[in-house]
C-alpha positions, -999 to 999 in steps of 0.1 A, spaced: 5 117 169 12 81 182 49 88 178 47 121 197 27 104 225 52 76 227 80 102 230 62 120 258 61 87 277 98 82 271 106 117 284 84 111 314 103 79 322 136 98 318 125 126 340 105 109 367 83 137 378 99 158 350 114 191 360 94 222 354 104 251 331 126 279 342 126 316 331 158 336 333 180 363 320 212 363 339 191 354 368 172 321 368 140 317 387 138 282 402 102 271 411 92 246 437 94 212 421 113 203 390 129 226 363 153 224 335 184 245 338 212 256 314 245 273 319 256 297 292 288 310 308 322 296 317 331 298 354 361 280 367 359 244 355 321 246 351 316 222 380 284 224 400 304 240 428 316 267 404 283 273 386 259 269 415 280 276 446 251 282 470 215 270 467 188 261 493 194 230 514 182 198 498 181 210 462 189 180 440 209 185 407 206 157 382 225 159 349 212 144 317 239 124 299 235 127 262 259 98 256 242 72 278 208 87 272 201 86 309 206 107 341 239 107 359 238 101 397 218 127 417 237 154 434 223 170 466 233 204 482 237 203 520 236 237 536 252 224 568 282 213 548 280 242 524 286 219 494 273 194 469 275 157 474 291 154 440 308 188 436 329 178 406 298 171 383 298 197 355 273 218 338 290 233 307 275 256 282 254 237 258 245 210 283 213 206 304 202 193 338 172 192 361 168 208 395 144 194 421 135 220 447 113 208 476 113 243 492 99 277 481 109 293 448 143 310 447 165 328 422 200 320 409 225 344 395 249 327 370 282 345 364 311 338 342 329 347 310 314 343 275 318 308 260 329 302 224 302 279 209 311 246 194 286 238 167 268 220 152 255 199 181 253 161 175 216 151 172 199 118 168 164 104 160 169 75 184 165 94 217 159 130 227 190 149 236 191 177 262 208 208 248 210 245 254 223 277 238 260 281 244 259 319 249 236 340 271 205 349 251 171 337 239 178 308 216 162 296 184 165 261 172 193 272 148 212 291 175 210 262 199 219 234 176 238 250 147 216 230 124 186 235 100 155 216 111 143 187 90 110 170 86 97 156 120 121 176 142 107 181 176 117 205 204 103 197 239 101 224 266 88 218 301 65 247 307 54 264 339 64 234 360 33 215 348 35 202 312 55 194 282 51 216 251 63 203 218 73 223 187 72 202 156 87 211 122 76 201 87 90 216 56 57 223 40 42 241 70 71 252 92 70 250 130 38 242 149 25 260 169 53 285 163 91 286 160 106 278 194 124 306 213 140 293 244 145 317 273 179 323 288 189 297 313 166 270 300 175 236 283 153 217 260 151 182 246 155 179 208 147 149 186 159 151 150 163 126 122 180 146 95 191 181 105 219 194 83 245 217 96 241 254 90 279 259 87 293 261 52 308 229 39 346 230 40 367 241 10 385 209 -1 417 206 -19 409 181 -47 444 179 -63 476 197 -70 497 192 -102 525 186 -104 522 160 -77 546 158 -48 578 141 -59 567 137 -95 588 142 -127 573 164 -154 580 180 -187 594 215 -189 562 230 -202 540 214 -175 514 238 -161 507 243 -124 472 232 -117 452 237 -84 417 221 -81 395 231 -52 360 220 -42 340 249 -27 303 238 -24 292 269 -4 313 296 -21 337 302 9 367 309 -13 376 346 -13 375 358 -49 408 368 -63 427 353 -34 442 323 -52 479 327 -60 508 306 -70 545 310 -64 571 290 -84 606 288 -69 599 320 -48 585 340 -77 549 348 -85 533 328 -113 514 342 -142 478 354 -137 455 324 -135 434 310 -163 405 295 -145 369 284 -146 353 286 -112 315 281 -107 302 293 -73 294 271 -55 312 242 -70 346 230 -81 372 253 -96 404 246 -115 432 272 -115 459 268 -141 492 287 -145 510 278 -178 547 286 -175 558 317 -194 588 297 -207 599 261 -203 611 254 -168 647 246 -161 657 210 -157 660 200 -121 640 204 -88 613 230 -83 589 241 -56 554 254 -62 533 270 -35 495 276 -39 477 299 -15 441 310 -11 418 326 15 387 311 30 361 335 44 348 332 80 313 324 92 297 341 123 260 334 119 237 313 142 263 315 170 290 300 148 324 317 151 344 301 123 374 324 116 387 333 82 418 314 73 447 315 49 458 282 33 491 273 17 499 241 -1 533 234 -15 548 206 -36 583 197 -47 587 182 -81 613 176 -108 615 187 -144 632 167 -172 637 173 -209 608 164 -231 616 132 -250 623 132 -287 605 108 -310 607 95 -345 575 106 -362 577 86 -394 598 70 -421 586 71 -457 582 50 -478 566 29 -451 576 -6 -444 562 -31 -470 551 -4 -495 555 -3 -532 566 29 -548 580 45 -580 617 43 -586 621 81 -581 601 83 -548 620 104 -523 629 90 -489 619 111 -459 619 108 -421 609 132 -393 617 136 -356 600 157 -329 627 171 -305 612 200 -284 642 203 -261 670 194 -285 678 160 -270 687 145 -304 724 143 -313 721 158 -348 756 147 -357 747 110 -350 720 108 -376 730 84 -404 707 72 -432 717 40 -452 701 27 -483 708 -9 -491 738 -7 -467 753 24 -483 755 56 -463 735 85 -479 756 116 -480 732 140 -496 704 139 -470 690 173 -462 674 183 -429 671 215 -409 689 221 -376 674 232 -342 648 219 -318 613 211 -329 602 189 -358 633 178 -379 626 164 -413 652 146 -435 649 143 -473 668 122 -498 660 122 -535 673 91 -553 700 99 -578 703 77 -598 668 63 -597 663 32 -576 664 -1 -594 632 -22 -594 629 -46 -565 633 -47 -528 653 -20 -509 662 -14 -473 662 21 -457 679 22 -423 681 51 -399 704 53 -369 708 81 -343 714 87 -306 705 111 -279 728 135 -260 726 117 -226 758 105 -209 764 78 -220 743 83 -251 716 58 -261 716 46 -297 685 38 -318 680 21 -352 649 20 -374 646 -1 -405 620 -4 -433 619 -26 -464 600 -14 -495 597 -22 -532 601 -1 -563 586 -4 -598 603 6 -630 593 39 -644 570 34 -674 585 36 -709 563 47 -738 567 30 -772 555 49 -802 542 34 -835 533 57 -865 509 46 -891 497 72 -915 484 101 -895 477 80 -864 500 73 -834 498 42 -812 513 44 -777 521 14 -756 535 12 -720 538 -13 -692 530 -12 -655 497 6 -657 497 43 -651 478 73 -663 484 89 -697 488 127 -697 491 151 -726 502 187 -731 507 213 -758 534 233 -739 550 210 -713 535 232 -686 499 223 -683 492 185 -684 457 169 -687 446 133 -683 437 115 -715 403 101 -707 400 63 -707 435 58 -721 449 23 -716 479 6 -733 478 4 -763 463 38 -770 455 51 -806 453 88 -812 452 112 -842 477 140 -840 467 176 -847 483 210 -841 519 221 -841 531 198 -813 518 175 -786 536 159 -757 527 127 -738 538 111 -706 527 84 -683 523 90 -645 528 59 -624 500 54 -598 
Protein backbone atom coordinates (compact mmCIF):
# COMPACT_ATOMS: atom_id res chain seq x y z
CA UNK A 1 0.00 0.00 0.00
CA UNK A 2 2.88 2.37 0.76
CA UNK A 3 4.19 1.76 -2.75
CA UNK A 4 0.82 2.53 -4.35
CA UNK A 5 0.42 5.69 -2.25
CA UNK A 6 3.89 6.84 -3.31
CA UNK A 7 3.00 6.20 -6.96
CA UNK A 8 -0.18 8.28 -6.58
CA UNK A 9 1.96 11.14 -5.29
CA UNK A 10 4.35 10.75 -8.24
CA UNK A 11 1.47 10.79 -10.71
CA UNK A 12 -0.01 13.84 -9.03
CA UNK A 13 3.33 15.62 -9.41
CA UNK A 14 3.50 14.63 -13.08
CA UNK A 15 -0.06 15.76 -13.73
CA UNK A 16 -0.36 18.87 -11.59
CA UNK A 17 -4.12 18.97 -11.10
CA UNK A 18 -4.18 15.66 -13.05
CA UNK A 19 -6.55 15.45 -16.00
CA UNK A 20 -9.93 13.88 -15.55
CA UNK A 21 -11.11 10.78 -17.37
CA UNK A 22 -12.73 10.80 -20.79
CA UNK A 23 -15.43 8.56 -22.21
CA UNK A 24 -15.68 8.10 -25.99
CA UNK A 25 -16.47 5.92 -28.90
CA UNK A 26 -15.44 7.73 -32.02
CA UNK A 27 -16.57 10.81 -30.22
CA UNK A 28 -14.71 11.89 -27.11
CA UNK A 29 -16.50 13.84 -24.41
CA UNK A 30 -14.15 16.40 -22.88
CA UNK A 31 -15.24 17.60 -19.43
CA UNK A 32 -14.42 20.87 -17.77
CA UNK A 33 -11.03 20.56 -16.16
CA UNK A 34 -8.50 17.87 -16.96
CA UNK A 35 -8.85 14.62 -18.91
CA UNK A 36 -6.63 12.01 -20.52
CA UNK A 37 -7.04 11.56 -24.22
CA UNK A 38 -5.90 8.97 -26.77
CA UNK A 39 -5.89 8.89 -30.54
CA UNK A 40 -6.54 5.49 -32.17
CA UNK A 41 -6.55 6.54 -35.83
CA UNK A 42 -4.07 7.91 -38.31
CA UNK A 43 -4.83 11.32 -39.75
CA UNK A 44 -2.27 13.16 -41.80
CA UNK A 45 0.97 13.22 -39.83
CA UNK A 46 -0.93 12.80 -36.54
CA UNK A 47 -0.03 16.34 -35.51
CA UNK A 48 -2.27 18.18 -33.07
CA UNK A 49 -3.47 20.29 -35.98
CA UNK A 50 -4.45 17.09 -37.85
CA UNK A 51 -6.00 15.17 -34.95
CA UNK A 52 -7.68 18.07 -33.13
CA UNK A 53 -8.18 20.75 -35.81
CA UNK A 54 -10.77 22.75 -33.86
CA UNK A 55 -11.38 22.93 -30.10
CA UNK A 56 -12.74 25.69 -27.85
CA UNK A 57 -10.53 28.69 -27.24
CA UNK A 58 -7.97 28.27 -24.47
CA UNK A 59 -7.92 24.47 -24.37
CA UNK A 60 -4.42 23.34 -23.35
CA UNK A 61 -2.93 20.14 -24.80
CA UNK A 62 -0.01 18.67 -22.87
CA UNK A 63 1.69 15.53 -24.16
CA UNK A 64 3.29 13.03 -21.81
CA UNK A 65 6.76 12.02 -23.04
CA UNK A 66 7.44 8.37 -22.17
CA UNK A 67 11.13 8.78 -22.92
CA UNK A 68 11.85 11.71 -20.61
CA UNK A 69 9.10 10.66 -18.13
CA UNK A 70 7.78 14.22 -18.15
CA UNK A 71 5.38 16.49 -20.01
CA UNK A 72 6.43 18.26 -23.18
CA UNK A 73 5.73 22.03 -23.39
CA UNK A 74 2.06 22.97 -23.12
CA UNK A 75 0.22 23.68 -26.37
CA UNK A 76 -2.72 26.13 -26.36
CA UNK A 77 -5.47 26.52 -28.97
CA UNK A 78 -6.35 30.13 -29.87
CA UNK A 79 -9.70 30.52 -31.61
CA UNK A 80 -8.78 33.96 -32.93
CA UNK A 81 -5.81 32.45 -34.76
CA UNK A 82 -7.67 29.20 -35.48
CA UNK A 83 -4.59 27.17 -34.57
CA UNK A 84 -2.45 25.66 -31.85
CA UNK A 85 0.60 27.40 -30.43
CA UNK A 86 2.61 24.25 -31.18
CA UNK A 87 0.75 22.77 -34.16
CA UNK A 88 3.48 20.23 -34.98
CA UNK A 89 3.21 18.36 -31.69
CA UNK A 90 1.96 14.83 -32.37
CA UNK A 91 -0.53 12.46 -30.81
CA UNK A 92 -0.04 9.13 -32.55
CA UNK A 93 -1.96 5.92 -31.84
CA UNK A 94 -0.63 4.32 -28.68
CA UNK A 95 0.40 7.65 -27.09
CA UNK A 96 -1.42 9.72 -24.47
CA UNK A 97 -1.85 13.35 -23.50
CA UNK A 98 -3.88 15.57 -21.20
CA UNK A 99 -6.42 18.22 -22.11
CA UNK A 100 -7.15 21.17 -19.80
CA UNK A 101 -10.51 22.72 -20.57
CA UNK A 102 -11.43 25.83 -18.59
CA UNK A 103 -14.77 26.18 -20.34
CA UNK A 104 -17.90 24.06 -20.51
CA UNK A 105 -17.76 20.38 -21.60
CA UNK A 106 -17.55 19.71 -25.32
CA UNK A 107 -17.20 16.74 -27.67
CA UNK A 108 -14.51 15.84 -30.17
CA UNK A 109 -14.89 13.62 -33.20
CA UNK A 110 -11.66 11.88 -34.16
CA UNK A 111 -11.40 10.71 -37.73
CA UNK A 112 -8.77 8.87 -39.64
CA UNK A 113 -7.65 5.56 -41.13
CA UNK A 114 -7.01 2.40 -39.07
CA UNK A 115 -3.56 2.11 -37.56
CA UNK A 116 -1.46 -1.05 -37.68
CA UNK A 117 -0.43 -1.68 -34.06
CA UNK A 118 3.22 -1.97 -33.16
CA UNK A 119 3.49 -4.29 -30.17
CA UNK A 120 4.59 -5.03 -27.53
CA UNK A 121 4.81 -1.64 -25.84
CA UNK A 122 8.01 -0.98 -23.90
CA UNK A 123 7.21 -0.85 -20.18
CA UNK A 124 9.25 -0.18 -17.05
CA UNK A 125 8.94 -0.44 -13.29
CA UNK A 126 10.88 2.80 -12.80
CA UNK A 127 8.14 5.28 -13.76
CA UNK A 128 4.56 4.99 -15.05
CA UNK A 129 4.17 5.25 -18.81
CA UNK A 130 1.14 6.76 -20.55
CA UNK A 131 -0.19 4.38 -23.20
CA UNK A 132 -3.35 3.71 -25.15
CA UNK A 133 -4.81 1.13 -27.47
CA UNK A 134 -3.62 1.54 -31.04
CA UNK A 135 -6.95 0.71 -32.69
CA UNK A 136 -10.40 2.10 -32.00
CA UNK A 137 -12.07 -0.07 -29.39
CA UNK A 138 -12.35 -0.78 -25.69
CA UNK A 139 -8.93 -2.00 -24.60
CA UNK A 140 -7.78 -4.65 -22.13
CA UNK A 141 -4.30 -4.58 -20.63
CA UNK A 142 -3.19 -7.21 -23.16
CA UNK A 143 -4.62 -5.32 -26.13
CA UNK A 144 -3.10 -2.02 -25.05
CA UNK A 145 0.38 -3.29 -24.19
CA UNK A 146 0.73 -6.56 -26.13
CA UNK A 147 2.02 -8.06 -22.89
CA UNK A 148 0.95 -10.44 -20.15
CA UNK A 149 0.62 -8.80 -16.71
CA UNK A 150 3.16 -9.76 -14.06
CA UNK A 151 3.02 -9.58 -10.28
CA UNK A 152 2.64 -5.99 -9.10
CA UNK A 153 1.47 -4.58 -12.44
CA UNK A 154 -0.66 -1.46 -11.94
CA UNK A 155 -2.93 0.34 -14.43
CA UNK A 156 -3.98 3.88 -13.40
CA UNK A 157 -7.13 5.51 -14.80
CA UNK A 158 -8.25 9.01 -13.96
CA UNK A 159 -12.01 8.58 -13.36
CA UNK A 160 -14.84 11.08 -13.64
CA UNK A 161 -12.48 14.03 -13.50
CA UNK A 162 -12.08 13.55 -9.76
CA UNK A 163 -9.81 10.65 -8.75
CA UNK A 164 -7.29 8.00 -9.73
CA UNK A 165 -8.47 4.40 -9.88
CA UNK A 166 -5.77 1.71 -9.78
CA UNK A 167 -6.07 -1.84 -11.11
CA UNK A 168 -3.49 -4.12 -9.50
CA UNK A 169 -2.51 -7.59 -10.72
CA UNK A 170 -1.18 -10.55 -8.71
CA UNK A 171 -0.78 -14.00 -10.18
CA UNK A 172 -2.52 -15.73 -7.28
CA UNK A 173 -5.62 -13.50 -7.28
CA UNK A 174 -5.75 -11.76 -10.68
CA UNK A 175 -6.80 -8.17 -11.14
CA UNK A 176 -8.18 -6.09 -8.25
CA UNK A 177 -10.86 -4.78 -8.26
CA UNK A 178 -11.43 -6.27 -11.75
CA UNK A 179 -9.61 -6.50 -15.08
CA UNK A 180 -9.23 -3.01 -16.56
CA UNK A 181 -11.27 -2.26 -19.69
CA UNK A 182 -10.31 1.14 -20.99
CA UNK A 183 -12.91 3.11 -23.03
CA UNK A 184 -12.23 4.29 -26.55
CA UNK A 185 -10.30 7.54 -26.63
CA UNK A 186 -8.76 7.19 -23.18
CA UNK A 187 -5.10 6.76 -22.21
CA UNK A 188 -3.87 5.17 -18.97
CA UNK A 189 -0.68 5.08 -16.97
CA UNK A 190 0.91 1.63 -16.63
CA UNK A 191 3.59 0.51 -14.20
CA UNK A 192 5.10 -2.94 -14.77
CA UNK A 193 8.21 -4.75 -13.52
CA UNK A 194 8.12 -7.96 -15.53
CA UNK A 195 5.46 -8.21 -18.22
CA UNK A 196 6.41 -10.75 -20.92
CA UNK A 197 5.33 -10.23 -24.49
CA UNK A 198 2.27 -12.12 -25.71
CA UNK A 199 3.76 -12.49 -29.18
CA UNK A 200 5.29 -15.87 -29.99
CA UNK A 201 9.02 -16.02 -29.65
CA UNK A 202 10.74 -16.02 -33.01
CA UNK A 203 11.70 -19.15 -34.88
CA UNK A 204 15.49 -19.10 -34.80
CA UNK A 205 17.90 -20.70 -37.22
CA UNK A 206 20.37 -22.52 -34.98
CA UNK A 207 22.67 -23.99 -37.62
CA UNK A 208 23.01 -25.25 -41.17
CA UNK A 209 25.24 -28.09 -42.24
CA UNK A 210 27.22 -28.08 -44.41
CA UNK A 211 28.35 -24.61 -43.40
CA UNK A 212 28.86 -21.83 -45.90
CA UNK A 213 32.15 -22.30 -47.75
CA UNK A 214 32.97 -25.61 -46.03
CA UNK A 215 34.46 -28.72 -47.59
CA UNK A 216 32.77 -32.04 -46.82
CA UNK A 217 32.77 -35.72 -47.64
CA UNK A 218 30.62 -37.08 -50.46
CA UNK A 219 28.23 -38.76 -48.03
CA UNK A 220 27.70 -35.68 -45.82
CA UNK A 221 24.04 -35.15 -44.84
CA UNK A 222 22.18 -31.86 -45.12
CA UNK A 223 21.16 -30.80 -41.62
CA UNK A 224 18.88 -27.93 -40.58
CA UNK A 225 18.43 -27.05 -36.90
CA UNK A 226 15.65 -24.67 -35.85
CA UNK A 227 14.62 -23.38 -32.43
CA UNK A 228 10.85 -22.95 -32.21
CA UNK A 229 9.89 -22.33 -28.57
CA UNK A 230 6.24 -21.47 -29.31
CA UNK A 231 5.53 -23.94 -32.13
CA UNK A 232 5.30 -21.33 -34.89
CA UNK A 233 6.81 -23.59 -37.56
CA UNK A 234 4.16 -24.83 -40.00
CA UNK A 235 4.15 -28.66 -39.84
CA UNK A 236 5.38 -30.29 -43.02
CA UNK A 237 6.67 -27.02 -44.48
CA UNK A 238 10.38 -27.77 -44.11
CA UNK A 239 12.01 -28.66 -47.42
CA UNK A 240 15.48 -28.90 -48.89
CA UNK A 241 16.75 -28.46 -52.42
CA UNK A 242 20.22 -29.62 -53.46
CA UNK A 243 21.58 -28.16 -56.68
CA UNK A 244 18.05 -27.31 -57.83
CA UNK A 245 16.51 -30.71 -57.11
CA UNK A 246 14.36 -31.66 -54.14
CA UNK A 247 16.10 -33.65 -51.43
CA UNK A 248 14.87 -36.89 -49.93
CA UNK A 249 12.06 -36.80 -47.35
CA UNK A 250 13.40 -35.64 -43.98
CA UNK A 251 14.30 -37.83 -41.07
CA UNK A 252 13.61 -35.58 -38.13
CA UNK A 253 12.83 -35.31 -34.46
CA UNK A 254 10.90 -32.15 -33.65
CA UNK A 255 9.38 -31.54 -30.22
CA UNK A 256 6.80 -28.76 -30.17
CA UNK A 257 7.66 -26.32 -28.79
CA UNK A 258 11.40 -26.76 -28.72
CA UNK A 259 14.29 -27.36 -31.06
CA UNK A 260 14.14 -29.55 -34.14
CA UNK A 261 16.76 -31.16 -36.34
CA UNK A 262 15.92 -32.02 -39.95
CA UNK A 263 18.33 -34.34 -41.77
CA UNK A 264 18.51 -35.31 -45.43
CA UNK A 265 21.08 -38.09 -46.08
CA UNK A 266 22.08 -38.12 -49.75
CA UNK A 267 20.56 -40.94 -51.77
CA UNK A 268 24.00 -41.47 -53.30
CA UNK A 269 27.41 -39.89 -52.69
CA UNK A 270 27.53 -36.33 -53.99
CA UNK A 271 29.75 -35.50 -56.92
CA UNK A 272 33.08 -33.89 -56.20
CA UNK A 273 32.96 -30.09 -56.61
CA UNK A 274 30.73 -27.15 -55.64
CA UNK A 275 27.13 -27.59 -54.44
CA UNK A 276 24.29 -25.34 -53.31
CA UNK A 277 21.73 -26.38 -50.71
CA UNK A 278 18.55 -24.40 -49.99
CA UNK A 279 16.43 -24.95 -46.89
CA UNK A 280 12.93 -23.46 -46.76
CA UNK A 281 10.17 -23.42 -44.16
CA UNK A 282 6.98 -21.56 -43.28
CA UNK A 283 6.31 -19.61 -40.06
CA UNK A 284 2.68 -19.11 -39.10
CA UNK A 285 1.27 -15.63 -38.40
CA UNK A 286 -0.17 -14.26 -35.15
CA UNK A 287 -3.17 -11.89 -35.00
CA UNK A 288 -4.35 -11.99 -31.39
CA UNK A 289 -4.35 -9.13 -28.85
CA UNK A 290 -4.05 -6.51 -31.62
CA UNK A 291 -0.93 -8.15 -33.01
CA UNK A 292 -0.73 -8.45 -36.76
CA UNK A 293 2.34 -10.58 -37.40
CA UNK A 294 2.07 -11.98 -40.94
CA UNK A 295 3.00 -15.49 -41.91
CA UNK A 296 6.34 -15.69 -43.64
CA UNK A 297 8.34 -17.98 -45.86
CA UNK A 298 12.02 -18.33 -45.05
CA UNK A 299 14.78 -19.63 -47.30
CA UNK A 300 18.38 -20.16 -46.23
CA UNK A 301 21.02 -21.24 -48.71
CA UNK A 302 24.63 -22.37 -48.39
CA UNK A 303 27.39 -23.06 -50.89
CA UNK A 304 29.84 -25.80 -50.07
CA UNK A 305 32.39 -28.11 -51.66
CA UNK A 306 32.60 -31.89 -51.71
CA UNK A 307 35.85 -33.82 -51.87
CA UNK A 308 36.73 -37.50 -51.98
CA UNK A 309 36.74 -39.25 -48.66
CA UNK A 310 40.34 -40.02 -47.67
CA UNK A 311 41.72 -43.52 -47.70
CA UNK A 312 43.54 -44.82 -44.63
CA UNK A 313 45.76 -47.73 -43.65
CA UNK A 314 43.78 -49.64 -41.03
CA UNK A 315 46.46 -52.01 -39.79
CA UNK A 316 49.59 -54.08 -40.53
CA UNK A 317 50.00 -57.50 -38.95
CA UNK A 318 52.17 -58.75 -37.30
CA UNK A 319 52.31 -55.47 -35.37
CA UNK A 320 55.57 -53.67 -34.77
CA UNK A 321 57.69 -55.27 -32.01
CA UNK A 322 55.66 -58.49 -31.81
CA UNK A 323 56.91 -62.08 -31.65
CA UNK A 324 55.20 -64.63 -33.87
CA UNK A 325 55.51 -68.15 -35.26
CA UNK A 326 57.63 -68.66 -38.32
CA UNK A 327 54.54 -69.51 -40.39
CA UNK A 328 52.45 -66.47 -39.29
CA UNK A 329 50.81 -64.84 -42.30
CA UNK A 330 51.44 -61.16 -43.06
CA UNK A 331 48.33 -58.99 -43.58
CA UNK A 332 47.44 -55.35 -44.09
CA UNK A 333 44.17 -53.47 -44.74
CA UNK A 334 43.12 -50.12 -46.23
CA UNK A 335 39.81 -48.25 -46.09
CA UNK A 336 39.23 -46.52 -49.42
CA UNK A 337 35.53 -45.52 -49.75
CA UNK A 338 36.00 -43.43 -52.91
CA UNK A 339 38.77 -45.39 -54.67
CA UNK A 340 41.55 -42.87 -54.07
CA UNK A 341 44.23 -45.51 -53.54
CA UNK A 342 46.38 -46.30 -56.58
CA UNK A 343 46.10 -50.08 -56.47
CA UNK A 344 48.97 -50.55 -58.90
CA UNK A 345 51.30 -48.68 -56.56
CA UNK A 346 50.95 -51.08 -53.62
CA UNK A 347 54.23 -52.90 -52.98
CA UNK A 348 55.03 -55.16 -50.02
CA UNK A 349 58.65 -55.97 -49.08
CA UNK A 350 59.93 -58.47 -46.58
CA UNK A 351 63.50 -57.93 -45.47
CA UNK A 352 64.07 -55.80 -48.58
CA UNK A 353 62.68 -58.30 -51.07
CA UNK A 354 59.49 -57.54 -52.99
CA UNK A 355 56.70 -60.04 -52.30
CA UNK A 356 55.10 -61.12 -55.55
CA UNK A 357 52.45 -63.45 -54.17
CA UNK A 358 50.42 -60.97 -52.10
CA UNK A 359 46.69 -61.38 -52.62
CA UNK A 360 44.15 -58.54 -52.15
CA UNK A 361 40.74 -57.79 -53.70
CA UNK A 362 40.18 -54.85 -56.02
CA UNK A 363 37.58 -52.06 -55.77
CA UNK A 364 36.60 -49.33 -53.27
CA UNK A 365 35.97 -50.14 -49.66
CA UNK A 366 38.14 -52.11 -47.25
CA UNK A 367 41.11 -53.66 -49.08
CA UNK A 368 42.94 -56.49 -47.35
CA UNK A 369 46.28 -57.88 -48.51
CA UNK A 370 47.52 -61.35 -47.42
CA UNK A 371 50.94 -63.02 -47.73
CA UNK A 372 51.61 -66.55 -46.50
CA UNK A 373 55.35 -67.20 -45.95
CA UNK A 374 56.77 -69.81 -48.26
CA UNK A 375 59.25 -71.01 -47.23
CA UNK A 376 58.76 -70.43 -43.52
CA UNK A 377 60.43 -67.41 -42.00
CA UNK A 378 63.74 -67.97 -40.28
CA UNK A 379 63.95 -67.30 -36.54
CA UNK A 380 64.96 -63.74 -35.65
CA UNK A 381 64.07 -60.17 -36.62
CA UNK A 382 62.24 -59.34 -39.87
CA UNK A 383 61.15 -56.07 -41.50
CA UNK A 384 57.83 -55.79 -43.30
CA UNK A 385 57.53 -52.65 -45.44
CA UNK A 386 54.48 -51.38 -47.29
CA UNK A 387 54.61 -48.59 -49.91
CA UNK A 388 51.70 -47.09 -51.86
CA UNK A 389 50.41 -43.80 -53.32
CA UNK A 390 47.14 -42.01 -54.05
CA UNK A 391 45.70 -41.02 -57.42
CA UNK A 392 46.16 -37.28 -57.00
CA UNK A 393 48.14 -35.25 -59.52
CA UNK A 394 50.97 -35.36 -58.67
CA UNK A 395 50.51 -38.50 -56.56
CA UNK A 396 51.53 -38.59 -52.91
CA UNK A 397 53.57 -41.61 -51.77
CA UNK A 398 53.39 -43.29 -48.36
CA UNK A 399 55.56 -45.87 -46.55
CA UNK A 400 54.76 -47.93 -43.46
CA UNK A 401 57.31 -50.20 -41.80
CA UNK A 402 57.15 -52.73 -38.93
CA UNK A 403 59.83 -54.91 -37.35
CA UNK A 404 58.82 -58.21 -35.74
CA UNK A 405 60.47 -61.42 -34.50
CA UNK A 406 59.80 -65.06 -35.29
CA UNK A 407 60.37 -68.18 -33.23
CA UNK A 408 61.34 -71.54 -34.73
CA UNK A 409 58.53 -74.04 -35.12
CA UNK A 410 58.68 -76.62 -32.33
CA UNK A 411 60.26 -80.00 -33.20
CA UNK A 412 59.13 -83.13 -31.31
CA UNK A 413 61.76 -85.73 -30.36
CA UNK A 414 60.49 -89.26 -29.65
CA UNK A 415 62.10 -91.89 -27.36
CA UNK A 416 60.62 -95.42 -27.14
CA UNK A 417 61.18 -97.46 -24.02
CA UNK A 418 59.16 -100.64 -23.75
CA UNK A 419 55.53 -99.70 -24.24
CA UNK A 420 56.05 -96.09 -23.26
CA UNK A 421 56.78 -93.02 -25.39
CA UNK A 422 58.67 -89.98 -24.18
CA UNK A 423 58.20 -86.75 -26.18
CA UNK A 424 60.44 -83.69 -25.88
CA UNK A 425 60.18 -80.25 -27.61
CA UNK A 426 61.62 -76.75 -27.17
CA UNK A 427 60.06 -73.31 -27.07
CA UNK A 428 57.05 -74.12 -24.98
CA UNK A 429 53.80 -74.76 -26.77
CA UNK A 430 50.74 -76.92 -26.26
CA UNK A 431 50.76 -80.69 -26.94
CA UNK A 432 47.80 -81.96 -28.99
CA UNK A 433 46.78 -85.53 -29.84
CA UNK A 434 44.46 -87.15 -32.41
CA UNK A 435 43.34 -90.61 -33.59
CA UNK A 436 42.48 -89.48 -37.13
CA UNK A 437 44.35 -86.24 -37.93
CA UNK A 438 40.99 -84.50 -38.06
CA UNK A 439 39.95 -83.86 -34.48
CA UNK A 440 42.70 -82.67 -32.14
CA UNK A 441 42.48 -82.40 -28.36
CA UNK A 442 44.80 -80.83 -25.83
CA UNK A 443 46.82 -83.26 -23.73
CA UNK A 444 46.17 -82.05 -20.17
CA UNK A 445 49.16 -80.75 -18.19
CA UNK A 446 51.61 -81.87 -20.88
CA UNK A 447 55.06 -80.29 -20.60
CA UNK A 448 58.35 -81.35 -22.14
CA UNK A 449 59.41 -84.07 -21.52
CA UNK A 450 56.05 -85.85 -21.60
CA UNK A 451 55.70 -89.63 -20.93
CA UNK A 452 52.67 -91.46 -22.30
CA UNK A 453 51.53 -95.07 -22.81
CA UNK A 454 50.29 -95.85 -26.30
CA UNK A 455 47.10 -97.75 -26.96
CA UNK A 456 44.84 -98.30 -29.95
CA UNK A 457 45.68 -98.69 -33.63
CA UNK A 458 47.30 -95.29 -34.08
CA UNK A 459 47.83 -91.98 -32.32
CA UNK A 460 49.18 -88.70 -33.62
CA UNK A 461 50.83 -85.85 -31.73
CA UNK A 462 51.71 -82.23 -32.56
CA UNK A 463 52.80 -79.13 -30.70
CA UNK A 464 50.98 -75.84 -31.18
CA UNK A 465 53.11 -72.84 -30.58
CA UNK A 466 51.46 -70.17 -28.36
